N, C-alpha and C positions, 0 to 999 in steps of 0.2 A: 850248114848251116845260116842263117841268118842276122845280120850283126850291123848294128848304127856304132860307129865313132866319131866321137866329137874331137874338133883340134881346134885351136886357135886362141884359147883361154890363157890369160895371163895376169900381167900387174899392169895398172895404166893410170895416169894423173887424171884427175877431173877435168874435163874438157877433152882429154885424149878421145882416140876409138878402137875400137877393134873389132876383127873380121872372123866371128866363126863359121866352121865347117862342119857339117855331118854327112859323111858318107855311108851309104847303105851296102852291103855287099853280100855277100853268096846268091843261092841260084835263086834269083828274085825273076819273077814273071811282071809284077804291076806293083805298084806304089802308090796309092791313093794320097789322103792328107798328110801332111807332114809340118812338125809342128814345133816352136822351141818352148820350152818352159824354163822356170828358174823358180830355185829355193835358196831362201836364203837361211842361216841360223835361228833355229827358233821359229821360223814363219812356214807359213803355208806355201806349198809348192803353187804357181801361178801361172798362167799362159801369158806366153808374151806374144807371141805371135803364132799365125797357122798361114798356108799357105796349100788350099785344098787341089782335092784332084781336079778339080773342075775348072783350076784356076785364080779361085776367090784367096784374098787376101786379107786378113784380119789382124790389127794391131791391139793390145791392151792400150788403155788411154795413157797411161805413164810413161809410153816409149814411145806415142806415136809422134810423127815428126822429126824423129832421133834415129828409131833403127829402121833398118831396110830388110824383108825378107826374100831370097829369091832363089831360084830352083833352077837345077839343070838336071835335067830327067833322062838327058844320056848320059850323066856321071855316076846316075841316082844319089843327088848331092843335093842338100839345102843349106842354104847361108844366111848367116843376120849380119848384117854391115851396122856396127855401133858408133852412133857419132853423139858428142857433146855427151859422154858416159859422167854419170855424176856417182856422189858415193853408194844411194841410196838403189843404183844398181848392181853393186857387189853381192852375188850369189853365184850358186853351183846350175851351172845353164844346163838342159836337157835336150836331146832331139828325142822327138816322139815321131812315128809312123803309123800308117795300115796298109801293108804289104801281105801279098799274095805271094807268096813260094811257088815257084815251079812244081809242080805234080798236087799243091794245094786241091785244086778242085775249081772249090766256089769260094767266094769271101774274102777277108781280109783278116789277119791276127795283128796287134798292136805290141810295139817294140820299143824298148826303151834304149838309150845309148847310156853310158857307165856315166858321164856328166863331165863337163870341166870347170872348172874354177875362174871365175871374174874377179879380178877385186879393184876396186876404186878407190884412189888413194884423194884425199882432202888436200 
């Protein structure tokens, strides 16, 4: 079965950096868009950054200039380099991807990772 597994979250002081990874595993034919979301307690889940299958990158205004999304297609992995972290970046960060499993035939299904906690202290 296809899975997305995030790693790299943790505790960091304001101004620090973290690098999140999300690796897709299983019998995968193709991955289209890969996206990072985050959700703070009591808040709506929001899009942080997306790296489309066509190579386009978009960032939320709140992270633009501080976060960098990258992708290693050979490893089926997307990364989120987070610099100059702020307390308001504290959230559970989720990986999301549109994946076509081997044998699926056509189209993509959407998958979510389990989330990884990022806590930024002031």
